[in-house]
All heavy atoms as TSV, in Angstrom:
chain	resi	resn	atom	element	x	y	z
A	1	MET	N	N	0.815	-1.174	0.009
A	1	MET	CA	C	0.008	0.010	-0.024
A	1	MET	C	C	0.876	1.258	0.006
A	1	MET	O	O	0.496	2.263	-0.636
A	1	MET	CB	C	-0.899	-0.069	1.212
A	1	MET	CG	C	-2.055	0.933	1.194
A	1	MET	SD	S	-3.215	0.414	-0.073
A	1	MET	CE	C	-4.299	1.731	0.036
A	2	ARG	N	N	1.970	1.221	0.748
A	2	ARG	CA	C	2.866	2.349	0.815
A	2	ARG	C	C	3.419	2.684	-0.569
A	2	ARG	O	O	3.538	3.843	-0.923
A	2	ARG	CB	C	4.017	2.026	1.785
A	2	ARG	CG	C	4.907	3.101	2.067
A	2	ARG	CD	C	6.075	2.762	2.968
A	2	ARG	NE	N	5.534	2.321	4.270
A	2	ARG	CZ	C	6.317	2.064	5.311
A	2	ARG	NH1	N	7.586	2.189	5.277
A	2	ARG	NH2	N	5.780	1.679	6.431
A	3	ARG	N	N	3.724	1.658	-1.296
A	3	ARG	CA	C	4.289	1.869	-2.660
A	3	ARG	C	C	3.288	2.520	-3.580
A	3	ARG	O	O	3.632	3.353	-4.410
A	3	ARG	CB	C	4.709	0.536	-3.294
A	3	ARG	CG	C	5.975	-0.021	-2.666
A	3	ARG	CD	C	6.340	-1.295	-3.386
A	3	ARG	NE	N	7.443	-1.933	-2.660
A	3	ARG	CZ	C	7.885	-3.152	-2.894
A	3	ARG	NH1	N	7.285	-3.865	-3.832
A	3	ARG	NH2	N	8.876	-3.625	-2.265
A	4	ILE	N	N	2.022	2.216	-3.439
A	4	ILE	CA	C	0.989	2.832	-4.252
A	4	ILE	C	C	0.873	4.327	-3.944
A	4	ILE	O	O	0.769	5.137	-4.866
A	4	ILE	CB	C	-0.357	2.122	-4.041
A	4	ILE	CG1	C	-0.309	0.680	-4.528
A	4	ILE	CG2	C	-1.532	2.878	-4.639
A	4	ILE	CD1	C	-1.544	-0.123	-4.133
A	5	VAL	N	N	0.862	4.647	-2.678
A	5	VAL	CA	C	0.776	6.097	-2.328
A	5	VAL	C	C	2.049	6.832	-2.823
A	5	VAL	O	O	1.926	7.970	-3.418
A	5	VAL	CB	C	0.660	6.247	-0.790
A	5	VAL	CG1	C	0.818	7.711	-0.390
A	5	VAL	CG2	C	-0.582	5.669	-0.322
A	6	ILE	N	N	3.222	6.232	-2.777
A	6	ILE	CA	C	4.426	6.906	-3.292
A	6	ILE	C	C	4.369	7.069	-4.741
A	6	ILE	O	O	4.761	8.040	-5.386
A	6	ILE	CB	C	5.681	6.116	-2.839
A	6	ILE	CG1	C	5.851	6.243	-1.312
A	6	ILE	CG2	C	6.928	6.566	-3.549
A	6	ILE	CD1	C	6.968	5.423	-0.695
A	7	LYS	N	N	3.831	6.013	-5.492
A	7	LYS	CA	C	3.660	6.076	-6.935
A	7	LYS	C	C	2.679	7.189	-7.286
A	7	LYS	O	O	2.889	7.959	-8.314
A	7	LYS	CB	C	3.178	4.759	-7.527
A	7	LYS	CG	C	4.152	3.641	-7.468
A	7	LYS	CD	C	5.240	3.861	-8.467
A	7	LYS	CE	C	6.205	2.705	-8.427
A	7	LYS	NZ	N	7.378	2.867	-9.231
A	8	LEU	N	N	1.594	7.391	-6.539
A	8	LEU	CA	C	0.704	8.488	-6.772
A	8	LEU	C	C	1.359	9.821	-6.587
A	8	LEU	O	O	1.075	10.742	-7.381
A	8	LEU	CB	C	-0.510	8.365	-5.846
A	8	LEU	CG	C	-1.485	7.268	-6.135
A	8	LEU	CD1	C	-2.541	7.136	-5.012
A	8	LEU	CD2	C	-2.175	7.439	-7.447
A	9	ILE	N	N	2.173	9.990	-5.597
A	9	ILE	CA	C	2.886	11.238	-5.377
A	9	ILE	C	C	3.860	11.442	-6.537
A	9	ILE	O	O	3.956	12.592	-6.992
A	9	ILE	CB	C	3.655	11.269	-3.973
A	9	ILE	CG1	C	2.601	11.187	-2.857
A	9	ILE	CG2	C	4.543	12.453	-3.871
A	9	ILE	CD1	C	3.244	10.939	-1.452
A	10	HIS	N	N	4.562	10.492	-6.937
A	10	HIS	CA	C	5.475	10.600	-8.088
A	10	HIS	C	C	4.711	10.967	-9.379
A	10	HIS	O	O	5.191	11.764	-10.208
A	10	HIS	CB	C	6.300	9.358	-8.312
A	10	HIS	CG	C	7.397	9.187	-7.293
A	10	HIS	ND1	N	8.152	8.008	-7.257
A	10	HIS	CD2	C	7.847	9.924	-6.349
A	10	HIS	CE1	C	9.025	8.126	-6.293
A	10	HIS	NE2	N	8.862	9.286	-5.716
A	11	GLY	N	N	3.526	10.357	-9.514
A	11	GLY	CA	C	2.672	10.731	-10.691
A	11	GLY	C	C	2.291	12.233	-10.645
A	11	GLY	O	O	2.366	12.859	-11.694
A	12	TYR	N	N	1.955	12.738	-9.472
A	12	TYR	CA	C	1.722	14.158	-9.336
A	12	TYR	C	C	2.940	14.981	-9.648
A	12	TYR	O	O	2.870	15.984	-10.403
A	12	TYR	CB	C	1.265	14.499	-7.904
A	12	TYR	CG	C	1.344	15.950	-7.545
A	12	TYR	CD1	C	0.310	16.783	-8.043
A	12	TYR	CD2	C	2.418	16.522	-6.929
A	12	TYR	CE1	C	0.426	18.167	-7.777
A	12	TYR	CE2	C	2.477	17.836	-6.659
A	12	TYR	CZ	C	1.486	18.688	-7.073
A	12	TYR	OH	O	1.547	20.032	-6.839
A	13	GLN	N	N	4.114	14.579	-9.152
A	13	GLN	CA	C	5.306	15.298	-9.421
A	13	GLN	C	C	5.689	15.370	-10.953
A	13	GLN	O	O	6.202	16.423	-11.351
A	13	GLN	CB	C	6.506	14.693	-8.684
A	13	GLN	CG	C	6.462	14.786	-7.200
A	13	GLN	CD	C	7.528	14.044	-6.494
A	13	GLN	OE1	O	8.112	13.082	-7.040
A	13	GLN	NE2	N	7.839	14.423	-5.246
A	14	TYR	N	N	5.448	14.356	-11.666
A	14	TYR	CA	C	5.863	14.308	-13.070
A	14	TYR	C	C	4.743	14.729	-14.040
A	14	TYR	O	O	5.035	15.112	-15.190
A	14	TYR	CB	C	6.406	12.943	-13.412
A	14	TYR	CG	C	7.651	12.581	-12.739
A	14	TYR	CD1	C	7.719	11.641	-11.741
A	14	TYR	CD2	C	8.803	13.327	-12.978
A	14	TYR	CE1	C	8.892	11.342	-11.053
A	14	TYR	CE2	C	10.001	13.056	-12.240
A	14	TYR	CZ	C	10.037	12.088	-11.294
A	14	TYR	OH	O	11.199	11.760	-10.599
A	15	LEU	N	N	3.489	14.628	-13.674
A	15	LEU	CA	C	2.395	14.938	-14.597
A	15	LEU	C	C	1.719	16.223	-14.295
A	15	LEU	O	O	1.377	16.958	-15.227
A	15	LEU	CB	C	1.380	13.806	-14.559
A	15	LEU	CG	C	1.868	12.456	-15.087
A	15	LEU	CD1	C	0.882	11.388	-14.892
A	15	LEU	CD2	C	2.378	12.467	-16.482
A	16	ILE	N	N	1.404	16.556	-13.050
A	16	ILE	CA	C	0.596	17.703	-12.733
A	16	ILE	C	C	1.516	18.878	-12.291
A	16	ILE	O	O	1.238	20.003	-12.679
A	16	ILE	CB	C	-0.399	17.335	-11.639
A	16	ILE	CG1	C	-1.318	16.281	-12.139
A	16	ILE	CG2	C	-1.164	18.552	-11.099
A	16	ILE	CD1	C	-2.238	15.678	-11.086
A	17	SER	N	N	2.480	18.695	-11.434
A	17	SER	CA	C	3.303	19.713	-10.919
A	17	SER	C	C	3.979	20.546	-11.986
A	17	SER	O	O	4.054	21.785	-11.833
A	17	SER	CB	C	4.350	19.149	-9.953
A	17	SER	OG	O	5.104	20.174	-9.389
A	18	PRO	N	N	4.526	19.999	-13.078
A	18	PRO	CA	C	5.200	20.838	-14.072
A	18	PRO	C	C	4.251	21.860	-14.799
A	18	PRO	O	O	4.674	22.758	-15.443
A	18	PRO	CB	C	5.693	19.844	-15.111
A	18	PRO	CG	C	5.781	18.581	-14.355
A	18	PRO	CD	C	4.721	18.628	-13.360
A	19	LEU	N	N	2.888	21.662	-14.645
A	19	LEU	CA	C	1.967	22.540	-15.322
A	19	LEU	C	C	1.811	23.848	-14.643
A	19	LEU	O	O	1.279	24.812	-15.188
A	19	LEU	CB	C	0.615	21.846	-15.466
A	19	LEU	CG	C	0.593	20.524	-16.254
A	19	LEU	CD1	C	-0.791	19.929	-16.228
A	19	LEU	CD2	C	1.027	20.826	-17.663
A	20	SER	N	N	2.297	24.004	-13.359
A	20	SER	CA	C	2.147	25.205	-12.635
A	20	SER	C	C	3.562	25.720	-12.200
A	20	SER	O	O	4.453	24.942	-12.127
A	20	SER	CB	C	1.315	24.997	-11.339
A	20	SER	OG	O	1.923	24.117	-10.468
A	21	PRO	N	N	3.670	27.005	-11.992
A	21	PRO	CA	C	5.001	27.524	-11.623
A	21	PRO	C	C	5.350	27.040	-10.249
A	21	PRO	O	O	4.470	26.832	-9.409
A	21	PRO	CB	C	4.834	29.073	-11.649
A	21	PRO	CG	C	3.327	29.273	-11.498
A	21	PRO	CD	C	2.693	28.089	-12.120
A	22	PRO	N	N	6.673	26.971	-9.928
A	22	PRO	CA	C	7.098	26.514	-8.632
A	22	PRO	C	C	6.740	27.574	-7.532
A	22	PRO	O	O	7.173	28.736	-7.681
A	22	PRO	CB	C	8.619	26.301	-8.756
A	22	PRO	CG	C	8.989	27.105	-9.928
A	22	PRO	CD	C	7.771	27.157	-10.795
A	23	THR	N	N	6.010	27.211	-6.576
A	23	THR	CA	C	5.569	28.137	-5.563
A	23	THR	C	C	5.824	27.656	-4.094
A	23	THR	O	O	5.489	28.358	-3.202
A	23	THR	CB	C	4.054	28.439	-5.649
A	23	THR	OG1	O	3.353	27.214	-5.552
A	23	THR	CG2	C	3.754	29.129	-6.983
A	24	CYS	N	N	6.409	26.477	-3.947
A	24	CYS	CA	C	6.630	25.950	-2.581
A	24	CYS	C	C	7.694	26.786	-1.871
A	24	CYS	O	O	8.705	27.104	-2.430
A	24	CYS	CB	C	7.030	24.481	-2.632
A	24	CYS	SG	S	6.992	23.717	-0.981
A	25	ARG	N	N	7.372	27.153	-0.609
A	25	ARG	CA	C	8.320	27.944	0.151
A	25	ARG	C	C	9.347	27.146	0.916
A	25	ARG	O	O	10.256	27.716	1.501
A	25	ARG	CB	C	7.501	28.756	1.203
A	25	ARG	CG	C	6.391	29.622	0.561
A	25	ARG	CD	C	5.588	30.228	1.665
A	25	ARG	NE	N	5.122	31.562	1.535
A	25	ARG	CZ	C	5.831	32.612	1.130
A	25	ARG	NH1	N	7.025	32.518	0.769
A	25	ARG	NH2	N	5.314	33.823	1.045
A	26	PHE	N	N	9.205	25.828	0.878
A	26	PHE	CA	C	10.124	24.992	1.634
A	26	PHE	C	C	11.070	24.219	0.747
A	26	PHE	O	O	10.781	24.073	-0.404
A	26	PHE	CB	C	9.277	23.973	2.443
A	26	PHE	CG	C	8.477	24.521	3.554
A	26	PHE	CD1	C	7.096	24.785	3.396
A	26	PHE	CD2	C	9.001	24.879	4.742
A	26	PHE	CE1	C	6.309	25.280	4.355
A	26	PHE	CE2	C	8.253	25.450	5.727
A	26	PHE	CZ	C	6.917	25.659	5.573
A	27	THR	N	N	12.154	23.757	1.351
A	27	THR	CA	C	13.076	22.873	0.740
A	27	THR	C	C	13.191	21.664	1.654
A	27	THR	O	O	13.507	21.842	2.806
A	27	THR	CB	C	14.497	23.529	0.514
A	27	THR	OG1	O	14.296	24.700	-0.220
A	27	THR	CG2	C	15.372	22.616	-0.127
A	28	PRO	N	N	12.949	20.458	1.236
A	28	PRO	CA	C	12.458	20.042	-0.079
A	28	PRO	C	C	11.033	20.407	-0.289
A	28	PRO	O	O	10.319	20.804	0.667
A	28	PRO	CB	C	12.642	18.481	-0.005
A	28	PRO	CG	C	12.565	18.162	1.448
A	28	PRO	CD	C	13.203	19.376	2.177
A	29	SER	N	N	10.579	20.280	-1.520
A	29	SER	CA	C	9.166	20.694	-1.787
A	29	SER	C	C	8.179	19.833	-1.066
A	29	SER	O	O	8.496	18.773	-0.517
A	29	SER	CB	C	8.943	20.577	-3.317
A	29	SER	OG	O	8.934	19.234	-3.709
A	30	CYS	N	N	6.947	20.307	-1.030
A	30	CYS	CA	C	5.980	19.608	-0.236
A	30	CYS	C	C	5.703	18.197	-0.742
A	30	CYS	O	O	5.502	17.214	0.087
A	30	CYS	CB	C	4.598	20.385	-0.263
A	30	CYS	SG	S	4.760	21.965	0.580
A	31	SER	N	N	5.762	17.941	-2.033
A	31	SER	CA	C	5.499	16.598	-2.552
A	31	SER	C	C	6.707	15.704	-2.218
A	31	SER	O	O	6.512	14.528	-1.895
A	31	SER	CB	C	5.264	16.631	-4.057
A	31	SER	OG	O	6.333	17.131	-4.725
A	32	HIS	N	N	7.915	16.221	-2.237
A	32	HIS	CA	C	9.080	15.425	-1.867
A	32	HIS	C	C	9.030	15.090	-0.372
A	32	HIS	O	O	9.392	13.995	0.082
A	32	HIS	CB	C	10.372	16.095	-2.203
A	32	HIS	CG	C	10.732	16.099	-3.646
A	32	HIS	ND1	N	10.434	17.096	-4.453
A	32	HIS	CD2	C	11.223	15.087	-4.379
A	32	HIS	CE1	C	10.806	16.829	-5.746
A	32	HIS	NE2	N	11.298	15.586	-5.711
A	33	TYR	N	N	8.591	16.084	0.475
A	33	TYR	CA	C	8.477	15.852	1.854
A	33	TYR	C	C	7.464	14.785	2.166
A	33	TYR	O	O	7.709	13.875	2.943
A	33	TYR	CB	C	8.018	17.195	2.494
A	33	TYR	CG	C	7.803	17.142	4.009
A	33	TYR	CD1	C	8.813	17.487	4.896
A	33	TYR	CD2	C	6.550	16.752	4.568
A	33	TYR	CE1	C	8.585	17.452	6.245
A	33	TYR	CE2	C	6.354	16.735	5.912
A	33	TYR	CZ	C	7.370	17.037	6.734
A	33	TYR	OH	O	7.180	17.039	8.137
A	34	ALA	N	N	6.282	14.839	1.462
A	34	ALA	CA	C	5.228	13.804	1.697
A	34	ALA	C	C	5.750	12.445	1.292
A	34	ALA	O	O	5.516	11.484	1.978
A	34	ALA	CB	C	4.018	14.193	0.884
A	35	CYS	N	N	6.492	12.353	0.188
A	35	CYS	CA	C	7.046	11.089	-0.277
A	35	CYS	C	C	7.995	10.497	0.779
A	35	CYS	O	O	7.995	9.338	1.105
A	35	CYS	CB	C	7.667	11.248	-1.629
A	35	CYS	SG	S	8.200	9.733	-2.379
A	36	ASP	N	N	8.881	11.394	1.278
A	36	ASP	CA	C	9.851	10.928	2.264
A	36	ASP	C	C	9.125	10.481	3.556
A	36	ASP	O	O	9.481	9.508	4.207
A	36	ASP	CB	C	10.836	12.089	2.630
A	36	ASP	CG	C	11.804	12.323	1.536
A	36	ASP	OD1	O	11.935	11.454	0.611
A	36	ASP	OD2	O	12.423	13.421	1.542
A	37	ALA	N	N	8.123	11.305	4.001
A	37	ALA	CA	C	7.421	10.969	5.251
A	37	ALA	C	C	6.685	9.654	5.098
A	37	ALA	O	O	6.660	8.830	6.066
A	37	ALA	CB	C	6.424	12.160	5.541
A	38	VAL	N	N	6.029	9.403	3.962
A	38	VAL	CA	C	5.271	8.155	3.785
A	38	VAL	C	C	6.257	6.993	3.772
A	38	VAL	O	O	5.995	5.935	4.324
A	38	VAL	CB	C	4.414	8.198	2.538
A	38	VAL	CG1	C	3.869	6.839	2.170
A	38	VAL	CG2	C	3.266	9.145	2.723
A	39	SER	N	N	7.409	7.138	3.099
A	39	SER	CA	C	8.353	6.036	3.046
A	39	SER	C	C	9.000	5.731	4.395
A	39	SER	O	O	9.313	4.600	4.725
A	39	SER	CB	C	9.436	6.294	1.980
A	39	SER	OG	O	10.221	7.402	2.327
A	40	LYS	N	N	9.206	6.764	5.233
A	40	LYS	CA	C	9.726	6.602	6.541
A	40	LYS	C	C	8.801	6.149	7.628
A	40	LYS	O	O	9.157	5.310	8.497
A	40	LYS	CB	C	10.508	7.869	7.037
A	40	LYS	CG	C	11.721	8.206	6.324
A	40	LYS	CD	C	12.317	9.519	6.848
A	40	LYS	CE	C	13.550	9.927	6.088
A	40	LYS	NZ	N	14.077	11.218	6.598
A	41	HIS	N	N	7.586	6.756	7.636
A	41	HIS	CA	C	6.680	6.577	8.744
A	41	HIS	C	C	5.376	5.805	8.422
A	41	HIS	O	O	4.593	5.580	9.315
A	41	HIS	CB	C	6.219	7.908	9.309
A	41	HIS	CG	C	7.419	8.691	9.800
A	41	HIS	ND1	N	8.026	8.381	10.968
A	41	HIS	CD2	C	8.017	9.813	9.318
A	41	HIS	CE1	C	9.031	9.266	11.194
A	41	HIS	NE2	N	9.046	10.128	10.185
A	42	GLY	N	N	5.198	5.420	7.153
A	42	GLY	CA	C	4.004	4.717	6.745
A	42	GLY	C	C	2.889	5.692	6.251
A	42	GLY	O	O	3.056	6.871	6.241
A	43	ILE	N	N	1.834	5.062	5.856
A	43	ILE	CA	C	0.749	5.840	5.221
A	43	ILE	C	C	0.082	6.783	6.160
A	43	ILE	O	O	-0.194	7.950	5.873
A	43	ILE	CB	C	-0.263	4.902	4.539
A	43	ILE	CG1	C	0.446	4.115	3.354
A	43	ILE	CG2	C	-1.388	5.680	3.945
A	43	ILE	CD1	C	-0.373	3.014	2.853
A	44	VAL	N	N	-0.310	6.288	7.349
A	44	VAL	CA	C	-1.097	7.100	8.263
A	44	VAL	C	C	-0.303	8.285	8.798
A	44	VAL	O	O	-0.698	9.435	8.631
A	44	VAL	CB	C	-1.659	6.263	9.381
A	44	VAL	CG1	C	-2.394	7.070	10.386
A	44	VAL	CG2	C	-2.568	5.193	8.790
A	45	LYS	N	N	0.792	8.008	9.445
A	45	LYS	CA	C	1.589	9.059	10.050
A	45	LYS	C	C	2.256	9.899	8.974
A	45	LYS	O	O	2.245	11.149	9.101
A	45	LYS	CB	C	2.651	8.487	11.024
A	45	LYS	CG	C	3.364	9.619	11.778
A	45	LYS	CD	C	4.310	9.054	12.780
A	45	LYS	CE	C	5.013	10.225	13.469
A	45	LYS	NZ	N	6.011	9.774	14.458
A	46	GLY	N	N	2.818	9.286	7.957
A	46	GLY	CA	C	3.459	10.077	6.885
A	46	GLY	C	C	2.439	10.890	6.147
A	46	GLY	O	O	2.754	12.036	5.755
A	47	GLY	N	N	1.270	10.373	5.907
A	47	GLY	CA	C	0.238	11.213	5.253
A	47	GLY	C	C	-0.212	12.405	6.088
A	47	GLY	O	O	-0.427	13.458	5.611
A	48	TRP	N	N	-0.273	12.144	7.425
A	48	TRP	CA	C	-0.621	13.242	8.315
A	48	TRP	C	C	0.442	14.313	8.297
A	48	TRP	O	O	0.159	15.481	8.258
A	48	TRP	CB	C	-0.887	12.687	9.746
A	48	TRP	CG	C	-1.131	13.809	10.749
A	48	TRP	CD1	C	-0.324	14.134	11.777
A	48	TRP	CD2	C	-2.260	14.645	10.770
A	48	TRP	NE1	N	-0.865	15.146	12.456
A	48	TRP	CE2	C	-2.032	15.527	11.848
A	48	TRP	CE3	C	-3.405	14.794	9.969
A	48	TRP	CZ2	C	-3.026	16.528	12.240
A	48	TRP	CZ3	C	-4.330	15.758	10.335
A	48	TRP	CH2	C	-4.115	16.566	11.412
A	49	LEU	N	N	1.737	13.894	8.367
A	49	LEU	CA	C	2.811	14.841	8.275
A	49	LEU	C	C	2.793	15.574	6.968
A	49	LEU	O	O	3.076	16.841	6.965
A	49	LEU	CB	C	4.138	14.099	8.411
A	49	LEU	CG	C	4.473	13.601	9.841
A	49	LEU	CD1	C	5.703	12.656	9.816
A	49	LEU	CD2	C	4.628	14.664	10.856
A	50	GLY	N	N	2.502	14.959	5.885
A	50	GLY	CA	C	2.436	15.611	4.542
A	50	GLY	C	C	1.304	16.641	4.518
A	50	GLY	O	O	1.463	17.745	4.002
A	51	LEU	N	N	0.120	16.254	5.054
A	51	LEU	CA	C	-0.993	17.206	5.110
A	51	LEU	C	C	-0.679	18.445	5.975
A	51	LEU	O	O	-1.031	19.544	5.590
A	51	LEU	CB	C	-2.244	16.497	5.582
A	51	LEU	CG	C	-2.873	15.541	4.638
A	51	LEU	CD1	C	-4.047	14.819	5.268
A	51	LEU	CD2	C	-3.378	16.290	3.391
A	52	LYS	N	N	-0.018	18.173	7.121
A	52	LYS	CA	C	0.361	19.340	7.980
A	52	LYS	C	C	1.313	20.236	7.220
A	52	LYS	O	O	1.222	21.477	7.358
A	52	LYS	CB	C	1.016	18.813	9.258
A	52	LYS	CG	C	0.008	18.298	10.198
A	52	LYS	CD	C	0.541	17.822	11.529
A	52	LYS	CE	C	1.946	18.192	11.976
A	52	LYS	NZ	N	2.284	17.588	13.232
A	53	ARG	N	N	2.253	19.689	6.497
A	53	ARG	CA	C	3.231	20.474	5.761
A	53	ARG	C	C	2.537	21.280	4.658
A	53	ARG	O	O	2.866	22.474	4.479
A	53	ARG	CB	C	4.289	19.549	5.146
A	53	ARG	CG	C	5.159	20.160	4.127
A	53	ARG	CD	C	6.150	21.173	4.757
A	53	ARG	NE	N	7.019	21.671	3.768
A	53	ARG	CZ	C	8.206	21.048	3.423
A	53	ARG	NH1	N	8.652	19.995	4.056
A	53	ARG	NH2	N	8.923	21.607	2.499
A	54	ILE	N	N	1.611	20.671	3.906
A	54	ILE	CA	C	0.865	21.438	2.897
A	54	ILE	C	C	0.077	22.561	3.476
A	54	ILE	O	O	0.008	23.634	2.958
A	54	ILE	CB	C	-0.010	20.427	2.076
A	54	ILE	CG1	C	0.877	19.511	1.231
A	54	ILE	CG2	C	-0.963	21.201	1.169
A	54	ILE	CD1	C	0.116	18.337	0.628
A	55	ALA	N	N	-0.475	22.333	4.681
A	55	ALA	CA	C	-1.249	23.398	5.342
A	55	ALA	C	C	-0.317	24.561	5.793
A	55	ALA	O	O	-0.784	25.738	5.802
A	55	ALA	CB	C	-1.983	22.818	6.583
A	56	ARG	N	N	0.968	24.274	6.089
A	56	ARG	CA	C	1.908	25.364	6.486
A	56	ARG	C	C	2.410	26.085	5.281
A	56	ARG	O	O	3.000	27.163	5.430
A	56	ARG	CB	C	3.064	24.745	7.209
A	56	ARG	CG	C	2.762	24.299	8.585
A	56	ARG	CD	C	4.003	24.020	9.401
A	56	ARG	NE	N	5.102	23.410	8.597
A	56	ARG	CZ	C	5.605	22.173	8.789
A	56	ARG	NH1	N	5.171	21.429	9.779
A	56	ARG	NH2	N	6.539	21.763	8.032
A	57	CYS	N	N	2.269	25.518	4.115
A	57	CYS	CA	C	2.817	26.190	2.879
A	57	CYS	C	C	1.882	27.274	2.379
A	57	CYS	O	O	0.977	27.058	1.573
A	57	CYS	CB	C	3.043	25.143	1.796
A	57	CYS	SG	S	4.068	25.695	0.477
A	58	ASN	N	N	1.978	28.500	2.988
A	58	ASN	CA	C	1.106	29.637	2.629
A	58	ASN	C	C	1.990	30.884	2.688
A	58	ASN	O	O	3.123	30.871	3.134
A	58	ASN	CB	C	-0.003	29.694	3.636
A	58	ASN	CG	C	0.434	29.850	5.075
A	58	ASN	OD1	O	1.119	30.702	5.392
A	58	ASN	ND2	N	0.048	28.908	5.963
A	59	PRO	N	N	1.424	31.950	2.131
A	59	PRO	CA	C	2.184	33.205	2.076
A	59	PRO	C	C	2.665	33.848	3.388
A	59	PRO	O	O	3.610	34.616	3.492
A	59	PRO	CB	C	1.271	34.215	1.369
A	59	PRO	CG	C	0.222	33.373	0.732
A	59	PRO	CD	C	0.107	32.089	1.526
A	60	TRP	N	N	2.018	33.411	4.546
A	60	TRP	CA	C	2.398	33.945	5.813
A	60	TRP	C	C	3.502	33.177	6.524
A	60	TRP	O	O	4.003	33.561	7.591
A	60	TRP	CB	C	1.118	34.067	6.686
A	60	TRP	CG	C	0.126	34.953	6.096
A	60	TRP	CD1	C	0.131	36.287	6.068
A	60	TRP	CD2	C	-0.970	34.499	5.326
A	60	TRP	NE1	N	-0.971	36.708	5.315
A	60	TRP	CE2	C	-1.659	35.601	4.860
A	60	TRP	CE3	C	-1.523	33.211	4.997
A	60	TRP	CZ2	C	-2.810	35.557	4.111
A	60	TRP	CZ3	C	-2.656	33.151	4.236
A	60	TRP	CH2	C	-3.291	34.321	3.831
A	61	ASN	N	N	3.892	32.045	5.988
A	61	ASN	CA	C	4.962	31.261	6.567
A	61	ASN	C	C	6.260	31.611	5.799
A	61	ASN	O	O	6.296	31.582	4.602
A	61	ASN	CB	C	4.624	29.743	6.438
A	61	ASN	CG	C	5.527	28.869	7.223
A	61	ASN	OD1	O	6.741	29.077	7.293
A	61	ASN	ND2	N	4.886	27.932	7.887
A	62	PRO	N	N	7.351	31.812	6.540
A	62	PRO	CA	C	8.590	32.153	5.874
A	62	PRO	C	C	9.217	30.990	5.058
A	62	PRO	O	O	10.059	31.177	4.191
A	62	PRO	CB	C	9.475	32.605	6.971
A	62	PRO	CG	C	8.999	31.932	8.209
A	62	PRO	CD	C	7.544	31.845	7.951
A	63	GLY	N	N	8.883	29.793	5.399
A	63	GLY	CA	C	9.394	28.601	4.669
A	63	GLY	C	C	10.817	28.278	5.152
A	63	GLY	O	O	11.146	28.528	6.284
A	64	GLY	N	N	11.670	27.796	4.232
A	64	GLY	CA	C	13.018	27.459	4.547
A	64	GLY	C	C	13.276	25.921	4.460
A	64	GLY	O	O	12.465	25.197	3.869
A	65	TYR	N	N	14.367	25.500	5.045
A	65	TYR	CA	C	14.697	24.088	4.978
A	65	TYR	C	C	13.966	23.307	6.074
A	65	TYR	O	O	14.007	23.691	7.243
A	65	TYR	CB	C	16.243	23.899	5.186
A	65	TYR	CG	C	16.648	22.489	5.174
A	65	TYR	CD1	C	16.610	21.765	3.936
A	65	TYR	CD2	C	17.149	21.818	6.278
A	65	TYR	CE1	C	17.082	20.456	3.888
A	65	TYR	CE2	C	17.616	20.537	6.266
A	65	TYR	CZ	C	17.514	19.821	5.026
A	65	TYR	OH	O	17.936	18.513	4.973
A	66	ASP	N	N	13.200	22.264	5.665
A	66	ASP	CA	C	12.380	21.559	6.597
A	66	ASP	C	C	12.269	20.136	6.122
A	66	ASP	O	O	11.335	19.704	5.385
A	66	ASP	CB	C	10.932	22.167	6.678
A	66	ASP	CG	C	10.039	21.443	7.681
A	66	ASP	OD1	O	10.567	20.916	8.661
A	66	ASP	OD2	O	8.804	21.510	7.478
A	67	PRO	N	N	13.211	19.238	6.472
A	67	PRO	CA	C	13.211	17.866	6.049
A	67	PRO	C	C	12.148	17.042	6.824
A	67	PRO	O	O	11.726	17.468	7.913
A	67	PRO	CB	C	14.604	17.344	6.341
A	67	PRO	CG	C	15.047	18.198	7.516
A	67	PRO	CD	C	14.411	19.536	7.250
A	68	ALA	N	N	11.763	15.895	6.299
A	68	ALA	CA	C	10.843	15.050	7.020
A	68	ALA	C	C	11.542	14.478	8.212
A	68	ALA	O	O	12.695	14.130	8.178
A	68	ALA	CB	C	10.413	13.886	6.066
A	69	PRO	N	N	10.786	14.385	9.337
A	69	PRO	CA	C	11.436	13.850	10.562
A	69	PRO	C	C	11.690	12.386	10.475
A	69	PRO	O	O	11.150	11.623	9.775
A	69	PRO	CB	C	10.284	14.145	11.640
A	69	PRO	CG	C	9.029	14.226	10.911
A	69	PRO	CD	C	9.380	14.743	9.546
């Protein structure tokens, strides 16, 4: 199941993400962060970490370097 979620994230990275300009405030990008979190922590906890990261990616957050725990 974990591999399926990672494949879906990779599909987003290669098919959908190039259609919009790069706007992520963090390094690594939110999709790379989610992929790392799911591969390290599993679908439930990694998915939750990815969603929290996407929620923080807004104009009021300064961003910066934030690797997956």
